[in-house]
mmCIF file of the N, C-alpha and C atoms, coordinates in Angstrom:
data_MODEL
# 
_entry.id   MODEL 
# 
loop_
_atom_site.group_PDB 
_atom_site.id 
_atom_site.type_symbol 
_atom_site.label_atom_id 
_atom_site.label_alt_id 
_atom_site.label_comp_id 
_atom_site.label_asym_id 
_atom_site.label_entity_id 
_atom_site.label_seq_id 
_atom_site.pdbx_PDB_ins_code 
_atom_site.Cartn_x 
_atom_site.Cartn_y 
_atom_site.Cartn_z 
_atom_site.occupancy 
_atom_site.B_iso_or_equiv 
_atom_site.pdbx_formal_charge 
_atom_site.auth_seq_id 
_atom_site.auth_comp_id 
_atom_site.auth_asym_id 
_atom_site.auth_atom_id 
_atom_site.pdbx_PDB_model_num 
ATOM 1   N N  . MET A 1 1  ? 0.852   -1.126  0.088  1.00 0.00 ? 1  MET A N  1 
ATOM 2   C CA . MET A 1 1  ? -0.048  0.000   0.025  1.00 0.00 ? 1  MET A CA 1 
ATOM 3   C C  . MET A 1 1  ? 0.871   1.162   0.001  1.00 0.00 ? 1  MET A C  1 
ATOM 4   N N  . LYS A 1 2  ? 0.447   2.212   -0.702 1.00 0.00 ? 2  LYS A N  1 
ATOM 5   C CA . LYS A 1 2  ? 1.249   3.502   -0.652 1.00 0.00 ? 2  LYS A CA 1 
ATOM 6   C C  . LYS A 1 2  ? 0.352   4.590   -0.076 1.00 0.00 ? 2  LYS A C  1 
ATOM 7   N N  . ILE A 1 3  ? 0.851   5.309   0.945  1.00 0.00 ? 3  ILE A N  1 
ATOM 8   C CA . ILE A 1 3  ? 0.229   6.394   1.502  1.00 0.00 ? 3  ILE A CA 1 
ATOM 9   C C  . ILE A 1 3  ? 1.028   7.677   1.083  1.00 0.00 ? 3  ILE A C  1 
ATOM 10  N N  . ALA A 1 4  ? 0.438   8.411   0.246  1.00 0.00 ? 4  ALA A N  1 
ATOM 11  C CA . ALA A 1 4  ? 1.127   9.576   -0.310 1.00 0.00 ? 4  ALA A CA 1 
ATOM 12  C C  . ALA A 1 4  ? 1.400   10.724  0.715  1.00 0.00 ? 4  ALA A C  1 
ATOM 13  N N  . GLY A 1 5  ? 2.578   11.211  0.711  1.00 0.00 ? 5  GLY A N  1 
ATOM 14  C CA . GLY A 1 5  ? 2.893   12.314  1.560  1.00 0.00 ? 5  GLY A CA 1 
ATOM 15  C C  . GLY A 1 5  ? 3.069   12.041  3.064  1.00 0.00 ? 5  GLY A C  1 
ATOM 16  N N  . GLU A 1 6  ? 3.241   10.856  3.388  1.00 0.00 ? 6  GLU A N  1 
ATOM 17  C CA . GLU A 1 6  ? 3.414   10.446  4.724  1.00 0.00 ? 6  GLU A CA 1 
ATOM 18  C C  . GLU A 1 6  ? 4.785   9.799   5.095  1.00 0.00 ? 6  GLU A C  1 
ATOM 19  N N  . GLY A 1 7  ? 5.663   9.806   4.112  1.00 0.00 ? 7  GLY A N  1 
ATOM 20  C CA . GLY A 1 7  ? 6.978   9.149   4.292  1.00 0.00 ? 7  GLY A CA 1 
ATOM 21  C C  . GLY A 1 7  ? 8.009   10.146  4.732  1.00 0.00 ? 7  GLY A C  1 
ATOM 22  N N  . ILE A 1 8  ? 9.234   9.792   4.682  1.00 0.00 ? 8  ILE A N  1 
ATOM 23  C CA . ILE A 1 8  ? 10.429  10.550  5.061  1.00 0.00 ? 8  ILE A CA 1 
ATOM 24  C C  . ILE A 1 8  ? 10.668  11.770  4.185  1.00 0.00 ? 8  ILE A C  1 
ATOM 25  N N  . LYS A 1 9  ? 10.924  12.893  4.863  1.00 0.00 ? 9  LYS A N  1 
ATOM 26  C CA . LYS A 1 9  ? 11.122  14.222  3.999  1.00 0.00 ? 9  LYS A CA 1 
ATOM 27  C C  . LYS A 1 9  ? 12.562  14.050  3.287  1.00 0.00 ? 9  LYS A C  1 
ATOM 28  N N  . ARG A 1 10 ? 12.454  14.387  2.051  1.00 0.00 ? 10 ARG A N  1 
ATOM 29  C CA . ARG A 1 10 ? 13.648  14.552  1.221  1.00 0.00 ? 10 ARG A CA 1 
ATOM 30  C C  . ARG A 1 10 ? 13.516  15.853  0.386  1.00 0.00 ? 10 ARG A C  1 
ATOM 31  N N  . ARG A 1 11 ? 14.584  16.608  0.478  1.00 0.00 ? 11 ARG A N  1 
ATOM 32  C CA . ARG A 1 11 ? 14.578  17.878  -0.130 1.00 0.00 ? 11 ARG A CA 1 
ATOM 33  C C  . ARG A 1 11 ? 13.401  18.748  0.351  1.00 0.00 ? 11 ARG A C  1 
ATOM 34  N N  . GLY A 1 12 ? 12.999  18.647  1.643  1.00 0.00 ? 12 GLY A N  1 
ATOM 35  C CA . GLY A 1 12 ? 11.942  19.447  2.165  1.00 0.00 ? 12 GLY A CA 1 
ATOM 36  C C  . GLY A 1 12 ? 10.642  18.932  2.013  1.00 0.00 ? 12 GLY A C  1 
ATOM 37  N N  . LYS A 1 13 ? 10.472  17.956  1.068  1.00 0.00 ? 13 LYS A N  1 
ATOM 38  C CA . LYS A 1 13 ? 9.128   17.421  0.858  1.00 0.00 ? 13 LYS A CA 1 
ATOM 39  C C  . LYS A 1 13 ? 8.950   15.961  1.344  1.00 0.00 ? 13 LYS A C  1 
ATOM 40  N N  . PRO A 1 14 ? 7.757   15.677  1.967  1.00 0.00 ? 14 PRO A N  1 
ATOM 41  C CA . PRO A 1 14 ? 7.611   14.350  2.456  1.00 0.00 ? 14 PRO A CA 1 
ATOM 42  C C  . PRO A 1 14 ? 7.372   13.380  1.206  1.00 0.00 ? 14 PRO A C  1 
ATOM 43  N N  . GLY A 1 15 ? 7.938   12.259  1.382  1.00 0.00 ? 15 GLY A N  1 
ATOM 44  C CA . GLY A 1 15 ? 7.818   11.233  0.432  1.00 0.00 ? 15 GLY A CA 1 
ATOM 45  C C  . GLY A 1 15 ? 6.613   10.327  0.628  1.00 0.00 ? 15 GLY A C  1 
ATOM 46  N N  . ASP A 1 16 ? 6.413   9.309   -0.133 1.00 0.00 ? 16 ASP A N  1 
ATOM 47  C CA . ASP A 1 16 ? 5.337   8.360   0.135  1.00 0.00 ? 16 ASP A CA 1 
ATOM 48  C C  . ASP A 1 16 ? 5.746   7.277   1.173  1.00 0.00 ? 16 ASP A C  1 
ATOM 49  N N  . LEU A 1 17 ? 4.821   6.868   1.969  1.00 0.00 ? 17 LEU A N  1 
ATOM 50  C CA . LEU A 1 17 ? 5.057   5.807   2.887  1.00 0.00 ? 17 LEU A CA 1 
ATOM 51  C C  . LEU A 1 17 ? 4.523   4.520   2.366  1.00 0.00 ? 17 LEU A C  1 
ATOM 52  N N  . LEU A 1 18 ? 5.445   3.548   2.285  1.00 0.00 ? 18 LEU A N  1 
ATOM 53  C CA . LEU A 1 18 ? 5.118   2.344   1.641  1.00 0.00 ? 18 LEU A CA 1 
ATOM 54  C C  . LEU A 1 18 ? 4.862   1.322   2.720  1.00 0.00 ? 18 LEU A C  1 
ATOM 55  N N  . VAL A 1 19 ? 3.653   0.645   2.848  1.00 0.00 ? 19 VAL A N  1 
ATOM 56  C CA . VAL A 1 19 ? 3.308   -0.176  3.980  1.00 0.00 ? 19 VAL A CA 1 
ATOM 57  C C  . VAL A 1 19 ? 2.973   -1.663  3.258  1.00 0.00 ? 19 VAL A C  1 
ATOM 58  N N  . ARG A 1 20 ? 3.607   -2.609  3.920  1.00 0.00 ? 20 ARG A N  1 
ATOM 59  C CA . ARG A 1 20 ? 3.335   -3.980  3.553  1.00 0.00 ? 20 ARG A CA 1 
ATOM 60  C C  . ARG A 1 20 ? 2.513   -4.611  4.625  1.00 0.00 ? 20 ARG A C  1 
ATOM 61  N N  . VAL A 1 21 ? 1.396   -5.170  4.240  1.00 0.00 ? 21 VAL A N  1 
ATOM 62  C CA . VAL A 1 21 ? 0.376   -5.802  5.097  1.00 0.00 ? 21 VAL A CA 1 
ATOM 63  C C  . VAL A 1 21 ? 0.394   -7.339  4.898  1.00 0.00 ? 21 VAL A C  1 
ATOM 64  N N  . LYS A 1 22 ? 0.608   -8.082  5.965  1.00 0.00 ? 22 LYS A N  1 
ATOM 65  C CA . LYS A 1 22 ? 0.528   -9.472  5.866  1.00 0.00 ? 22 LYS A CA 1 
ATOM 66  C C  . LYS A 1 22 ? -0.667  -10.010 6.665  1.00 0.00 ? 22 LYS A C  1 
ATOM 67  N N  . ILE A 1 23 ? -1.524  -10.612 5.935  1.00 0.00 ? 23 ILE A N  1 
ATOM 68  C CA . ILE A 1 23 ? -2.824  -11.109 6.588  1.00 0.00 ? 23 ILE A CA 1 
ATOM 69  C C  . ILE A 1 23 ? -2.693  -12.597 6.752  1.00 0.00 ? 23 ILE A C  1 
ATOM 70  N N  . VAL A 1 24 ? -2.864  -13.137 8.020  1.00 0.00 ? 24 VAL A N  1 
ATOM 71  C CA . VAL A 1 24 ? -2.835  -14.551 8.220  1.00 0.00 ? 24 VAL A CA 1 
ATOM 72  C C  . VAL A 1 24 ? -4.254  -14.886 8.718  1.00 0.00 ? 24 VAL A C  1 
ATOM 73  N N  . THR A 1 25 ? -4.885  -15.791 8.015  1.00 0.00 ? 25 THR A N  1 
ATOM 74  C CA . THR A 1 25 ? -6.233  -16.160 8.420  1.00 0.00 ? 25 THR A CA 1 
ATOM 75  C C  . THR A 1 25 ? -6.129  -17.620 9.049  1.00 0.00 ? 25 THR A C  1 
ATOM 76  N N  . PRO A 1 26 ? -6.848  -17.968 9.971  1.00 0.00 ? 26 PRO A N  1 
ATOM 77  C CA . PRO A 1 26 ? -6.907  -19.288 10.576 1.00 0.00 ? 26 PRO A CA 1 
ATOM 78  C C  . PRO A 1 26 ? -7.361  -20.330 9.596  1.00 0.00 ? 26 PRO A C  1 
ATOM 79  N N  . LYS A 1 27 ? -6.946  -21.500 9.682  1.00 0.00 ? 27 LYS A N  1 
ATOM 80  C CA . LYS A 1 27 ? -7.443  -22.562 8.808  1.00 0.00 ? 27 LYS A CA 1 
ATOM 81  C C  . LYS A 1 27 ? -8.857  -23.040 9.176  1.00 0.00 ? 27 LYS A C  1 
ATOM 82  N N  . SER A 1 28 ? -9.090  -22.992 10.545 1.00 0.00 ? 28 SER A N  1 
ATOM 83  C CA . SER A 1 28 ? -10.336 -23.386 11.065 1.00 0.00 ? 28 SER A CA 1 
ATOM 84  C C  . SER A 1 28 ? -10.626 -22.649 12.329 1.00 0.00 ? 28 SER A C  1 
ATOM 85  N N  . ILE A 1 29 ? -11.876 -22.402 12.682 1.00 0.00 ? 29 ILE A N  1 
ATOM 86  C CA . ILE A 1 29 ? -12.221 -21.702 13.953 1.00 0.00 ? 29 ILE A CA 1 
ATOM 87  C C  . ILE A 1 29 ? -13.229 -22.537 14.625 1.00 0.00 ? 29 ILE A C  1 
ATOM 88  N N  . SER A 1 30 ? -13.246 -22.357 15.999 1.00 0.00 ? 30 SER A N  1 
ATOM 89  C CA . SER A 1 30 ? -14.229 -23.059 16.848 1.00 0.00 ? 30 SER A CA 1 
ATOM 90  C C  . SER A 1 30 ? -15.616 -22.419 16.682 1.00 0.00 ? 30 SER A C  1 
ATOM 91  N N  . GLY A 1 31 ? -16.685 -23.124 17.109 1.00 0.00 ? 31 GLY A N  1 
ATOM 92  C CA . GLY A 1 31 ? -18.007 -22.536 17.095 1.00 0.00 ? 31 GLY A CA 1 
ATOM 93  C C  . GLY A 1 31 ? -18.072 -21.298 17.832 1.00 0.00 ? 31 GLY A C  1 
ATOM 94  N N  . GLU A 1 32 ? -17.452 -21.253 19.015 1.00 0.00 ? 32 GLU A N  1 
ATOM 95  C CA . GLU A 1 32 ? -17.448 -20.041 19.861 1.00 0.00 ? 32 GLU A CA 1 
ATOM 96  C C  . GLU A 1 32 ? -16.722 -18.869 19.186 1.00 0.00 ? 32 GLU A C  1 
ATOM 97  N N  . GLN A 1 33 ? -15.683 -19.065 18.505 1.00 0.00 ? 33 GLN A N  1 
ATOM 98  C CA . GLN A 1 33 ? -14.932 -18.035 17.802 1.00 0.00 ? 33 GLN A CA 1 
ATOM 99  C C  . GLN A 1 33 ? -15.916 -17.538 16.615 1.00 0.00 ? 33 GLN A C  1 
ATOM 100 N N  . ARG A 1 34 ? -16.525 -18.425 15.978 1.00 0.00 ? 34 ARG A N  1 
ATOM 101 C CA . ARG A 1 34 ? -17.493 -17.879 14.895 1.00 0.00 ? 34 ARG A CA 1 
ATOM 102 C C  . ARG A 1 34 ? -18.543 -17.123 15.423 1.00 0.00 ? 34 ARG A C  1 
ATOM 103 N N  . GLU A 1 35 ? -19.124 -17.533 16.585 1.00 0.00 ? 35 GLU A N  1 
ATOM 104 C CA . GLU A 1 35 ? -20.208 -16.691 17.177 1.00 0.00 ? 35 GLU A CA 1 
ATOM 105 C C  . GLU A 1 35 ? -19.661 -15.360 17.600 1.00 0.00 ? 35 GLU A C  1 
ATOM 106 N N  . LEU A 1 36 ? -18.458 -15.238 18.042 1.00 0.00 ? 36 LEU A N  1 
ATOM 107 C CA . LEU A 1 36 ? -17.867 -13.932 18.457 1.00 0.00 ? 36 LEU A CA 1 
ATOM 108 C C  . LEU A 1 36 ? -17.666 -13.080 17.216 1.00 0.00 ? 36 LEU A C  1 
ATOM 109 N N  . TYR A 1 37 ? -17.177 -13.640 16.040 1.00 0.00 ? 37 TYR A N  1 
ATOM 110 C CA . TYR A 1 37 ? -17.050 -12.858 14.840 1.00 0.00 ? 37 TYR A CA 1 
ATOM 111 C C  . TYR A 1 37 ? -18.391 -12.366 14.284 1.00 0.00 ? 37 TYR A C  1 
ATOM 112 N N  . VAL A 1 38 ? -19.391 -13.224 14.419 1.00 0.00 ? 38 VAL A N  1 
ATOM 113 C CA . VAL A 1 38 ? -20.703 -12.749 13.945 1.00 0.00 ? 38 VAL A CA 1 
ATOM 114 C C  . VAL A 1 38 ? -21.186 -11.622 14.875 1.00 0.00 ? 38 VAL A C  1 
ATOM 115 N N  . LYS A 1 39 ? -21.066 -11.849 16.164 1.00 0.00 ? 39 LYS A N  1 
ATOM 116 C CA . LYS A 1 39 ? -21.465 -10.710 17.091 1.00 0.00 ? 39 LYS A CA 1 
ATOM 117 C C  . LYS A 1 39 ? -20.747 -9.473  16.813 1.00 0.00 ? 39 LYS A C  1 
ATOM 118 N N  . LEU A 1 40 ? -19.425 -9.560  16.549 1.00 0.00 ? 40 LEU A N  1 
ATOM 119 C CA . LEU A 1 40 ? -18.663 -8.281  16.193 1.00 0.00 ? 40 LEU A CA 1 
ATOM 120 C C  . LEU A 1 40 ? -19.215 -7.578  14.940 1.00 0.00 ? 40 LEU A C  1 
ATOM 121 N N  . ALA A 1 41 ? -19.555 -8.374  13.965 1.00 0.00 ? 41 ALA A N  1 
ATOM 122 C CA . ALA A 1 41 ? -20.145 -7.863  12.736 1.00 0.00 ? 41 ALA A CA 1 
ATOM 123 C C  . ALA A 1 41 ? -21.442 -7.093  12.959 1.00 0.00 ? 41 ALA A C  1 
ATOM 124 N N  . GLU A 1 42 ? -22.256 -7.815  13.905 1.00 0.00 ? 42 GLU A N  1 
ATOM 125 C CA . GLU A 1 42 ? -23.504 -7.230  14.205 1.00 0.00 ? 42 GLU A CA 1 
ATOM 126 C C  . GLU A 1 42 ? -23.416 -5.895  14.967 1.00 0.00 ? 42 GLU A C  1 
ATOM 127 N N  . LEU A 1 43 ? -22.454 -5.792  15.945 1.00 0.00 ? 43 LEU A N  1 
ATOM 128 C CA . LEU A 1 43 ? -22.241 -4.535  16.644 1.00 0.00 ? 43 LEU A CA 1 
ATOM 129 C C  . LEU A 1 43 ? -21.713 -3.561  15.739 1.00 0.00 ? 43 LEU A C  1 
ATOM 130 N N  . GLU A 1 44 ? -21.016 -3.773  14.645 1.00 0.00 ? 44 GLU A N  1 
ATOM 131 C CA . GLU A 1 44 ? -20.602 -2.810  13.687 1.00 0.00 ? 44 GLU A CA 1 
ATOM 132 C C  . GLU A 1 44 ? -21.718 -2.351  12.679 1.00 0.00 ? 44 GLU A C  1 
ATOM 133 N N  . GLY A 1 45 ? -22.852 -3.125  12.819 1.00 0.00 ? 45 GLY A N  1 
ATOM 134 C CA . GLY A 1 45 ? -23.972 -2.823  11.959 1.00 0.00 ? 45 GLY A CA 1 
ATOM 135 C C  . GLY A 1 45 ? -23.872 -3.361  10.619 1.00 0.00 ? 45 GLY A C  1 
ATOM 136 N N  . LYS A 1 46 ? -23.207 -4.489  10.470 1.00 0.00 ? 46 LYS A N  1 
ATOM 137 C CA . LYS A 1 46 ? -22.947 -5.177  9.135  1.00 0.00 ? 46 LYS A CA 1 
ATOM 138 C C  . LYS A 1 46 ? -23.279 -6.677  9.319  1.00 0.00 ? 46 LYS A C  1 
ATOM 139 N N  . SER A 1 47 ? -23.922 -7.246  8.309  1.00 0.00 ? 47 SER A N  1 
ATOM 140 C CA . SER A 1 47 ? -24.208 -8.608  8.300  1.00 0.00 ? 47 SER A CA 1 
ATOM 141 C C  . SER A 1 47 ? -22.961 -9.339  8.019  1.00 0.00 ? 47 SER A C  1 
ATOM 142 N N  . SER A 1 48 ? -22.713 -10.557 8.492  1.00 0.00 ? 48 SER A N  1 
ATOM 143 C CA . SER A 1 48 ? -21.555 -11.335 8.364  1.00 0.00 ? 48 SER A CA 1 
ATOM 144 C C  . SER A 1 48 ? -21.476 -11.776 6.831  1.00 0.00 ? 48 SER A C  1 
ATOM 145 N N  . GLY A 1 49 ? -20.319 -11.663 6.297  1.00 0.00 ? 49 GLY A N  1 
ATOM 146 C CA . GLY A 1 49 ? -19.943 -12.048 4.916  1.00 0.00 ? 49 GLY A CA 1 
ATOM 147 C C  . GLY A 1 49 ? -20.267 -10.949 3.837  1.00 0.00 ? 49 GLY A C  1 
ATOM 148 N N  . SER A 1 50 ? -20.526 -9.699  4.268  1.00 0.00 ? 50 SER A N  1 
ATOM 149 C CA . SER A 1 50 ? -20.748 -8.702  3.292  1.00 0.00 ? 50 SER A CA 1 
ATOM 150 C C  . SER A 1 50 ? -19.593 -7.830  3.152  1.00 0.00 ? 50 SER A C  1 
ATOM 151 N N  . GLY A 1 51 ? -18.733 -8.046  2.162  1.00 0.00 ? 51 GLY A N  1 
ATOM 152 C CA . GLY A 1 51 ? -17.625 -7.101  1.984  1.00 0.00 ? 51 GLY A CA 1 
ATOM 153 C C  . GLY A 1 51 ? -16.308 -7.424  2.665  1.00 0.00 ? 51 GLY A C  1 
ATOM 154 N N  . GLY A 1 52 ? -16.386 -7.973  3.797  1.00 0.00 ? 52 GLY A N  1 
ATOM 155 C CA . GLY A 1 52 ? -15.084 -8.309  4.424  1.00 0.00 ? 52 GLY A CA 1 
ATOM 156 C C  . GLY A 1 52 ? -14.556 -7.217  5.334  1.00 0.00 ? 52 GLY A C  1 
ATOM 157 N N  . PHE A 1 53 ? -13.520 -7.555  6.022  1.00 0.00 ? 53 PHE A N  1 
ATOM 158 C CA . PHE A 1 53 ? -12.890 -6.638  6.908  1.00 0.00 ? 53 PHE A CA 1 
ATOM 159 C C  . PHE A 1 53 ? -12.292 -5.384  6.299  1.00 0.00 ? 53 PHE A C  1 
ATOM 160 N N  . PHE A 1 54 ? -11.639 -5.515  5.192  1.00 0.00 ? 54 PHE A N  1 
ATOM 161 C CA . PHE A 1 54 ? -11.018 -4.332  4.611  1.00 0.00 ? 54 PHE A CA 1 
ATOM 162 C C  . PHE A 1 54 ? -12.004 -3.443  3.960  1.00 0.00 ? 54 PHE A C  1 
ATOM 163 N N  . SER A 1 55 ? -13.138 -3.776  3.488  1.00 0.00 ? 55 SER A N  1 
ATOM 164 C CA . SER A 1 55 ? -14.082 -2.901  2.856  1.00 0.00 ? 55 SER A CA 1 
ATOM 165 C C  . SER A 1 55 ? -14.443 -1.713  3.772  1.00 0.00 ? 55 SER A C  1 
ATOM 166 N N  . GLY A 1 56 ? -14.510 -1.946  5.046  1.00 0.00 ? 56 GLY A N  1 
ATOM 167 C CA . GLY A 1 56 ? -14.729 -0.812  5.934  1.00 0.00 ? 56 GLY A CA 1 
ATOM 168 C C  . GLY A 1 56 ? -13.554 0.001   6.245  1.00 0.00 ? 56 GLY A C  1 
ATOM 169 N N  . ILE A 1 57 ? -12.312 -0.572  6.244  1.00 0.00 ? 57 ILE A N  1 
ATOM 170 C CA . ILE A 1 57 ? -11.110 0.191   6.591  1.00 0.00 ? 57 ILE A CA 1 
ATOM 171 C C  . ILE A 1 57 ? -10.556 0.992   5.398  1.00 0.00 ? 57 ILE A C  1 
ATOM 172 N N  . MET A 1 58 ? -10.552 0.350   4.163  1.00 0.00 ? 58 MET A N  1 
ATOM 173 C CA . MET A 1 58 ? -9.947  1.014   3.128  1.00 0.00 ? 58 MET A CA 1 
ATOM 174 C C  . MET A 1 58 ? -10.860 2.010   2.335  1.00 0.00 ? 58 MET A C  1 
ATOM 175 N N  . GLY A 1 59 ? -12.074 2.136   2.714  1.00 0.00 ? 59 GLY A N  1 
ATOM 176 C CA . GLY A 1 59 ? -12.900 3.145   2.171  1.00 0.00 ? 59 GLY A CA 1 
ATOM 177 C C  . GLY A 1 59 ? -13.296 2.800   0.731  1.00 0.00 ? 59 GLY A C  1 
ATOM 178 N N  . LYS A 1 60 ? -13.684 3.913   0.002  1.00 0.00 ? 60 LYS A N  1 
ATOM 179 C CA . LYS A 1 60 ? -14.144 3.682   -1.443 1.00 0.00 ? 60 LYS A CA 1 
ATOM 180 C C  . LYS A 1 60 ? -13.066 3.369   -2.343 1.00 0.00 ? 60 LYS A C  1 
ATOM 181 N N  . LYS A 1 61 ? -13.407 2.553   -3.377 1.00 0.00 ? 61 LYS A N  1 
ATOM 182 C CA . LYS A 1 61 ? -12.479 2.212   -4.413 1.00 0.00 ? 61 LYS A CA 1 
ATOM 183 C C  . LYS A 1 61 ? -12.186 3.453   -5.274 1.00 0.00 ? 61 LYS A C  1 
ATOM 184 N N  . LYS A 1 62 ? -10.936 3.429   -5.983 1.00 0.00 ? 62 LYS A N  1 
ATOM 185 C CA . LYS A 1 62 ? -10.606 4.491   -6.831 1.00 0.00 ? 62 LYS A CA 1 
ATOM 186 C C  . LYS A 1 62 ? -11.674 4.618   -7.881 1.00 0.00 ? 62 LYS A C  1 
ATOM 187 N N  . GLY A 1 63 ? -11.910 5.932   -8.211 1.00 0.00 ? 63 GLY A N  1 
ATOM 188 C CA . GLY A 1 63 ? -12.940 6.258   -9.201 1.00 0.00 ? 63 GLY A CA 1 
ATOM 189 C C  . GLY A 1 63 ? -14.294 6.444   -8.724 1.00 0.00 ? 63 GLY A C  1 
ATOM 190 N N  . LYS A 1 64 ? -14.577 5.956   -7.504 1.00 0.00 ? 64 LYS A N  1 
ATOM 191 C CA . LYS A 1 64 ? -15.885 6.197   -6.872 1.00 0.00 ? 64 LYS A CA 1 
ATOM 192 C C  . LYS A 1 64 ? -15.848 7.200   -5.791 1.00 0.00 ? 64 LYS A C  1 
ATOM 193 N N  . LYS A 1 65 ? -16.727 8.100   -5.796 1.00 0.00 ? 65 LYS A N  1 
ATOM 194 C CA . LYS A 1 65 ? -16.751 9.122   -4.665 1.00 0.00 ? 65 LYS A CA 1 
ATOM 195 C C  . LYS A 1 65 ? -18.167 9.297   -4.179 1.00 0.00 ? 65 LYS A C  1 
# 
């Protein structure tokens, strides 16, 4: 991911911050863990399975406003 203008300053101007994200998902979860994930989704006002975790974090896709 690139975050424009948030990197180290060079020649007085901030550069871009490059971020590497590593996502590790569990191979299987217990029934209790699944219930907790569903409860979390409900508390955030979203139904489970709609868009995923990053849809809420990353915001709108390029070209859409």
